[in-house]
C-alpha positions as CSV (number, residue, x, y, z in Angstrom):
1,M,0.0,0.0,0.0
2,D,1.5,3.3,-1.0
3,C,1.7,6.3,1.3
4,Y,-0.7,9.2,0.9
5,C,0.9,12.3,2.3
6,P,-0.2,15.9,1.7
7,L,3.3,17.2,2.3
8,P,5.8,17.6,-0.5
9,E,8.4,14.8,-0.8
10,D,11.4,17.0,0.2
11,I,9.7,18.1,3.4
12,V,8.9,14.5,4.3
13,V,12.5,13.5,3.8
14,D,13.8,16.5,5.8
15,I,11.5,15.5,8.7
16,L,12.6,11.9,8.6
17,L,16.3,12.8,8.5
18,R,16.0,14.6,11.9
19,L,14.7,11.5,13.7
20,P,16.8,8.9,15.6
21,V,17.3,5.4,14.2
22,E,14.8,3.6,16.5
23,P,11.7,5.3,15.2
24,L,13.0,5.2,11.6
25,L,13.2,1.4,11.9
26,R,9.5,1.3,12.9
27,F,8.5,3.7,10.2
28,K,9.8,1.3,7.5
29,C,6.6,-0.6,8.1
30,V,4.4,2.4,7.2
31,C,4.5,1.8,3.4
32,K,6.6,0.5,0.6
33,H,7.8,3.9,-0.3
34,W,9.1,4.7,3.2
35,Y,10.6,1.3,3.4
36,A,12.6,1.8,0.2
37,L,13.5,5.4,1.2
38,I,14.9,4.6,4.7
39,K,16.9,1.7,3.3
40,S,18.4,3.7,0.4
41,E,22.1,4.4,0.5
42,S,21.6,8.2,-0.1
43,F,19.2,8.5,2.9
44,I,21.5,6.4,5.1
45,E,24.4,8.7,4.3
46,K,22.5,11.9,4.7
47,H,21.0,10.7,8.1
48,F,24.4,9.8,9.4
49,H,25.9,13.2,8.6
50,H,22.9,15.2,9.6
51,K,23.5,17.9,12.3
52,N,20.8,16.3,14.6
53,N,22.8,13.0,14.7
54,R,25.3,14.2,17.3
55,S,28.2,12.2,18.6
56,R,27.8,10.4,21.9
57,L,30.1,8.4,24.3
58,L,29.7,4.7,23.9
59,I,31.3,2.6,26.7
60,C,32.2,-1.1,26.4
61,N,32.8,-2.6,29.8
62,L,33.7,-6.1,31.0
63,K,32.8,-6.4,34.7
64,L,32.7,-9.0,37.3
65,E,29.4,-10.0,39.0
66,A,28.6,-12.3,41.9
67,E,25.6,-14.6,42.2
68,E,25.3,-17.3,44.9
69,H,29.0,-17.2,45.8
70,I,29.9,-17.6,42.1
71,V,31.8,-14.8,40.3
72,F,31.3,-14.5,36.6
73,Q,32.1,-12.0,33.9
74,S,29.5,-9.9,32.0
75,A,29.9,-7.6,29.0
76,V,28.0,-4.3,29.1
77,V,27.8,-1.8,26.2
78,S,26.2,1.5,27.2
79,L,25.5,4.8,25.6
80,L,25.6,8.2,27.4
81,P,23.3,11.2,26.6
82,E,24.0,13.8,23.9
83,K,24.4,16.4,26.6
84,I,26.4,15.8,29.8
85,V,25.8,18.5,32.4
86,S,28.8,19.5,34.5
87,G,28.6,18.0,38.0
88,V,25.6,15.7,37.2
89,T,26.2,12.0,36.7
90,P,24.6,11.1,33.3
91,E,22.1,8.3,32.9
92,E,23.4,5.5,30.7
93,K,21.3,3.5,28.2
94,I,22.3,-0.2,28.0
95,L,22.6,-1.2,24.3
96,L,24.0,-4.7,25.0
97,Y,24.2,-6.9,28.0
98,L,25.8,-10.4,27.8
99,P,25.9,-12.2,31.2
100,R,28.3,-15.0,31.9
101,V,30.3,-14.3,28.8
102,D,33.8,-15.8,28.5
103,Y,35.1,-12.8,26.6
104,F,33.7,-9.9,24.5
105,K,35.6,-7.0,23.1
106,I,35.1,-4.2,20.6
107,L,38.2,-4.6,18.4
108,A,37.7,-1.7,16.0
109,G,35.4,1.1,15.1
110,P,33.2,2.9,14.8
111,V,33.2,3.2,11.0
112,N,29.9,4.7,9.8
113,G,28.4,3.6,13.1
114,L,29.6,-0.1,12.8
115,F,32.0,-2.0,15.1
116,L,34.1,-5.1,14.7
117,V,33.6,-7.2,17.8
118,Q,35.2,-10.4,19.1
119,E,33.5,-13.1,21.2
120,I,35.5,-16.0,22.7
121,F,33.7,-19.1,23.9
122,F,35.9,-21.6,25.8
123,E,34.0,-24.5,24.4
124,H,33.3,-23.2,20.8
125,G,36.3,-21.0,20.0
126,E,36.4,-17.5,18.7
127,R,33.9,-15.5,16.6
128,L,34.3,-12.1,14.8
129,S,31.3,-10.1,13.9
130,L,30.3,-6.8,12.4
131,W,27.8,-5.0,14.7
132,N,25.5,-2.1,14.3
133,P,24.4,-1.0,17.9
134,A,21.6,1.2,16.5
135,T,19.8,-1.4,14.4
136,R,21.1,-4.3,16.7
137,E,22.3,-6.3,13.7
138,F,25.2,-8.7,14.0
139,R,26.9,-10.3,11.0
140,P,29.3,-13.1,12.0
141,L,32.3,-13.3,9.8
142,P,33.6,-16.6,8.3
143,P,36.9,-18.0,9.6
144,A,40.0,-16.3,8.3
145,P,42.2,-18.6,6.1
146,F,45.5,-18.3,7.9
147,V,47.7,-21.2,6.9
148,T,51.0,-21.5,8.8
149,E,53.6,-24.1,9.5
150,H,53.6,-26.2,12.6
151,S,56.9,-24.7,13.8
152,L,55.3,-21.2,14.1
153,W,53.8,-19.9,17.4
154,N,51.3,-17.2,17.8
155,Y,53.0,-14.0,18.9
156,D,50.7,-10.9,18.3
157,H,47.9,-9.6,16.1
158,E,46.1,-6.5,15.0
159,F,42.6,-5.9,13.6
160,G,41.3,-3.0,11.6
161,L,37.8,-2.0,10.3
162,G,37.3,0.4,7.4
163,F,35.3,1.4,4.3
164,D,36.5,1.0,0.8
165,Q,35.3,4.2,-0.8
166,L,35.7,2.9,-4.3
167,T,33.7,-0.3,-4.0
168,Q,31.4,1.0,-1.2
169,H,32.0,-2.1,0.9
170,Y,33.3,-2.6,4.4
171,K,36.6,-4.4,5.0
172,V,38.4,-6.0,7.9
173,V,42.1,-6.4,8.0
174,W,43.7,-8.9,10.3
175,I,47.5,-8.9,10.7
176,R,48.9,-11.9,12.7
177,V,52.5,-12.2,13.8
178,F,54.1,-15.6,14.5
179,F,57.5,-16.4,15.9
180,E,59.8,-19.3,15.0
181,N,62.4,-20.7,17.5
182,R,65.1,-21.7,15.1
183,E,68.3,-23.6,16.1
184,Q,71.7,-22.1,15.0
185,G,75.0,-23.9,14.5
186,Q,76.7,-25.9,17.2
187,G,77.5,-23.8,20.3
188,Q,75.3,-20.9,19.2
189,R,72.1,-19.6,20.8
190,R,68.7,-20.3,19.4
191,R,67.2,-17.3,17.6
192,F,63.7,-16.1,17.2
193,Y,62.3,-15.0,13.8
194,L,59.0,-13.2,13.2
195,H,56.7,-14.0,10.4
196,N,53.8,-11.8,9.4
197,F,50.5,-12.8,7.7
198,V,47.7,-10.6,6.5
199,C,44.1,-11.5,5.6
200,V,41.4,-9.0,4.4
201,Y,37.6,-9.6,4.7
202,S,35.2,-7.8,2.3
203,S,31.5,-7.5,3.0
204,C,30.7,-7.6,-0.8
205,D,31.3,-11.4,-1.0
206,N,31.5,-12.2,2.7
207,S,34.9,-13.8,2.3
208,W,38.6,-13.4,3.3
209,K,41.6,-13.2,1.0
210,S,45.2,-13.6,2.0
211,L,47.7,-10.8,1.1
212,Q,51.4,-10.9,0.6
213,F,53.1,-9.1,3.5
214,P,56.0,-7.0,2.2
215,S,59.3,-8.2,3.6
216,S,60.5,-4.6,4.2
217,F,57.5,-3.9,6.5
218,T,58.0,-4.7,10.2
219,L,54.9,-4.7,12.4
220,G,55.6,-2.9,15.6
221,F,53.7,-3.6,18.9
222,P,50.4,-1.9,18.3
223,Y,48.5,-0.5,21.3
224,S,46.1,2.2,20.0
225,V,44.2,2.4,16.8
226,T,41.8,4.6,14.8
227,Y,40.3,5.0,11.3
228,L,40.0,8.1,9.0
229,N,39.0,8.5,5.4
230,G,39.6,5.0,4.2
231,I,42.8,4.4,6.1
232,Y,43.3,2.5,9.3
233,Y,46.1,3.7,11.6
234,W,47.8,2.1,14.6
235,I,50.5,3.5,16.8
236,C,53.7,1.5,17.6
237,R,56.9,2.0,19.6
238,S,60.4,1.1,18.4
239,D,62.5,-1.4,20.3
240,N,64.1,1.3,22.5
241,N,60.5,2.8,23.2
242,D,61.6,6.3,22.3
243,I,60.5,6.6,18.7
244,C,56.8,6.7,18.0
245,K,55.7,5.7,14.6
246,I,52.3,5.4,12.9
247,Q,51.5,2.4,10.7
248,S,48.6,2.3,8.3
249,F,46.5,0.1,6.0
250,A,44.6,1.7,3.0
251,M,41.3,-0.2,2.6
252,G,41.1,0.7,-1.2
253,S,44.6,-0.1,-2.4
254,Q,45.2,-2.6,0.4
255,Q,48.7,-1.2,0.9
256,L,50.6,-1.0,4.2
257,G,52.3,2.3,5.1
258,E,54.3,4.0,7.8
259,M,55.0,7.5,9.0
260,Q,56.7,9.3,11.8
261,G,54.7,10.3,14.9
262,P,55.5,13.3,17.2
263,D,58.6,13.2,19.3
264,I,57.3,11.8,22.6
265,P,59.4,10.4,25.5
266,G,58.9,6.6,26.0
267,E,57.5,6.9,29.6
268,H,54.5,8.9,28.4
269,W,51.0,7.4,28.0
270,V,50.1,7.7,24.3
271,R,46.7,7.2,22.6
272,L,45.8,7.6,19.0
273,T,42.4,9.1,18.3
274,L,40.5,11.7,16.2
275,R,40.0,15.4,16.7
276,G,37.2,16.3,14.4
277,D,38.3,15.3,10.9
278,S,42.0,15.1,11.8
279,L,44.3,12.4,13.2
280,A,45.2,13.2,16.8
281,M,47.2,11.9,19.6
282,L,46.7,12.1,23.4
283,V,49.9,12.3,25.3
284,S,50.0,12.2,29.1
285,D,52.4,12.1,32.0
286,K,51.5,12.0,35.7
287,C,50.3,15.6,35.7
288,M,49.5,17.0,32.2
289,T,47.8,15.8,29.0
290,S,48.5,17.3,25.6
291,I,46.7,16.9,22.3
292,Y,48.8,16.6,19.1
293,E,47.1,17.0,15.8
294,M,48.3,16.0,12.3
295,K,47.5,18.5,9.6
296,Q,49.7,16.9,6.9
297,E,51.1,13.4,6.8
298,G,53.9,13.0,9.4
299,S,53.6,16.7,10.4
300,W,52.3,17.1,14.0
301,S,51.6,20.1,16.2
302,K,50.6,20.5,19.8
303,V,47.2,22.2,19.9
304,L,46.2,21.9,23.6
305,T,47.8,21.1,27.0
306,V,45.6,20.7,30.1
307,Q,46.3,20.0,33.8
308,P,43.0,18.8,35.2
309,R,42.3,19.1,38.9
310,I,42.2,15.4,39.5
311,D,44.0,14.1,42.5
312,A,44.2,10.5,41.5
313,A,46.4,9.1,38.7
314,H,44.5,9.5,35.4
315,L,44.9,8.2,31.8
316,P,43.2,9.8,28.8
317,K,40.9,7.5,26.9
318,G,39.4,9.8,24.1
319,I,38.4,13.3,22.9
320,W,34.8,14.2,22.7
321,E,33.2,17.4,21.4
322,N,35.0,20.7,21.9
323,D,38.2,19.0,23.2
324,K,36.5,17.4,26.2
325,I,38.7,14.5,27.4
326,V,37.6,11.3,29.0
327,F,39.9,10.1,31.7
328,Y,40.2,6.8,33.5
329,L,41.1,7.1,37.2
330,T,43.4,4.2,38.0
331,E,42.9,4.2,41.7
332,T,39.1,4.3,41.8
333,S,38.4,2.7,38.4
334,Q,36.2,5.6,37.4
335,L,35.5,7.3,34.1
336,V,35.3,11.1,34.2
337,L,34.8,13.8,31.6
338,Y,37.0,16.9,31.8
339,D,36.0,20.2,30.1
340,P,39.0,22.4,29.5
341,T,36.8,25.4,28.9
342,T,35.2,25.3,32.4
343,S,37.8,23.1,34.2
344,Q,34.8,21.0,35.3
345,V,35.3,17.3,36.1
346,T,32.1,15.1,35.8
347,D,31.8,11.6,37.0
348,L,30.3,9.5,34.2
349,G,29.0,6.9,36.7
350,I,30.8,4.0,35.2
351,Q,33.5,2.0,37.0
352,P,35.2,-0.3,34.4
353,R,38.4,-2.3,34.6
354,L,41.2,-0.7,32.7
355,M,42.0,-3.7,30.5
356,G,38.3,-4.4,29.9
357,C,37.2,-0.9,29.0
358,G,36.7,0.8,25.7
359,V,35.6,4.4,25.2
360,F,34.3,5.3,21.7
361,I,32.9,8.4,20.0
362,Y,29.8,7.1,18.4
363,Q,27.0,8.3,16.0
364,E,23.9,6.3,15.3
365,S,23.7,4.8,11.8
366,L,21.2,3.0,9.6
367,A,24.1,1.2,7.7
368,L,23.2,-2.2,6.5
369,I,25.5,-5.2,7.3
370,T,23.2,-8.2,6.6
371,K,22.3,-9.6,3.2
372,G,18.7,-9.5,2.0
373,N,16.0,-8.2,4.3
């Protein structure tokens, strides 16, 4: 049944673009025309970039819970309000609650509102999925075709999620590092050799493909990642921990790259993030936190330094609107929001564990990740 609406089409579209994802999902049932409109790529893109679709803080937290003298682990993903008032603990909205989970982690994202998540089941192994929190869609990925020799041992790995702007499909890159313990000549020590393998998943055919890893490229130890304009970045330290470098993977050309980061002493806490539409880095010591921004490739400048009035040791986790910084308090396991304009510190009401906590700047999206209806 087609819609009858006395309003012009452009006004109807403008009204729908201002609405959150949840009512739009219900409105797909109004008529065939609205169903096709809300599922169209042009509407999805305009809705995602609309001024009403403001960024919010999404928190992924692994926490311990007790029940009848049994301690188990639960995964909680919550969303904070669009506006956080200074001094008022915000009310969180639970998007996902997984009780008694062996392991759950957001590995990468968001990219157009999508995340790459990892679930580990002790009895059934590991599963990777694409997840849209707004539509609550999950798309499990097929197993990656890593083929290695029996003499190699798992050493490290890195995941990346991105969007191929040429093919208009989502891609996942998975880099795995294995080591080989090889015997030398008589009387010599055994030596360790690292071997790198790369697989790339594409949502267009729901399959993985192996890539040749260039012998000149050495994967550093990654510990902070982000995505911008078709390129996935991760930050690495050199062997002496003094040189900070940024490594990258271009989703379109599927090429690995590397560039120099800012000159930062090794004892500083460093986190790669975004500041608006620019690559940025949070650098912190015991007292002060600085924001470095990259305007051109490999060219970094310090744009802000703050010394928040926080007595406990604190580590920066991300940058929200207008250079507000989310800090993790290591002594009390709290998340707080610091506003450099007003010097206000607001408790976010969440007490995560450091290793099980992820803080993400998130916008709702209608992006489709499943085939068919």
